[in-house]
C-alpha angles and dihedrals in degrees: 000000000000089000089054092053091048094048095048093049089061096056111102092203143350136207112237139156118266118197113235134181118246102217114220099169093260123104110253119221127220117199120206112200126206092202109111111251097007113135120234117263127220131193106203141062123284136181135191120229125189108241136177110251114194124219101241092191089073092054129074108278094239096123111141135197089224097047112028093014096240141068135196128211146151111262123180116204135197091215113120100180119027089190091065108095093197092053090050091053097044102035112015103041094058089047092053094045090053092047094051091046090054092050097044108027088233120170092218135014124189121189110212109164145029126195121193118200136183138178088216118091089204092056092045091053094046097048103022089244122162129241119256112282104242101186130091104248150135118228102233147043122202089264098047093045091054091044091054090059090049090051098045101035107021094162093052099036099100093052095041093050090056092064139046117293136164139191118228130184126207113207127191146146113269095203128357138011111298104251101160138031095018123183122265122200128199122218106250091223090064095053120104114205093212089063093056117091132194115249120193111231115206116191128176091259107029147005122243142158136244131175124238125196128233118217119294120174088206095066114121110213128193137178139184106226121215097014113194130214087255094061133074140189118215113209126193109220099173142005130175093214115106098180097104095284111134108268097188145345119224112234137183143163112247138194103254112217090203095059113119117247089243095046118160108249114258117251112182140162128207118197121199125209138182110231120203133193129197 
């Protein structure tokens, strides 16, 4: 397995399938189940396109939330068990809020959601984790981003919505090295708004919206192979600024053709936070 990690780290790029939406003019619907182990359901048409995905580890680590829409850094955590909700609330959320503040200069950061995912059906059933999200998307529309503030901070919403805010995710492995279904990220500067389409997201407790991308040969995809538990990717999912600052980076899990046949199942957590600026 060590030979595999070494070999993959030397590849400057790979060719792999990226899941895209086939836009038909109708609003697709994504269903999020709360039944442990049940796979997500999607009403709509998708296609997979082979894309070049660049090994970002071999490039200067200058990726920025405000330029490419994502950043990568080492991040040590005091969390022992990422499946412990109490530990997430007491230990991890303050860590993430501090990290995002350092990367953005925000005046206030509020973690409001955690999503655990695994490529193992056994793990999904045991912990009510979700399967990897294999579609190029960004998590919010203008409406759903604003609604999130109203849901999370109802008493502050009017004031907060009058000023700049953003939504940033922090993504990491919960356990071992990521050997299968890694995360790909698209440079925000290569994203065309007219190729992003609203998808209704129906969960067991609320209805929201995301945006999925249709195929664009101009997309520039990157990944960080073999991510460790001590590393994180920060992903901008929304920003109210429209001055050329990156508003979002598309992201997706993808089936890595270089994964070993005996790959350790992926176990990851993505933590979402509201990010406010004075």
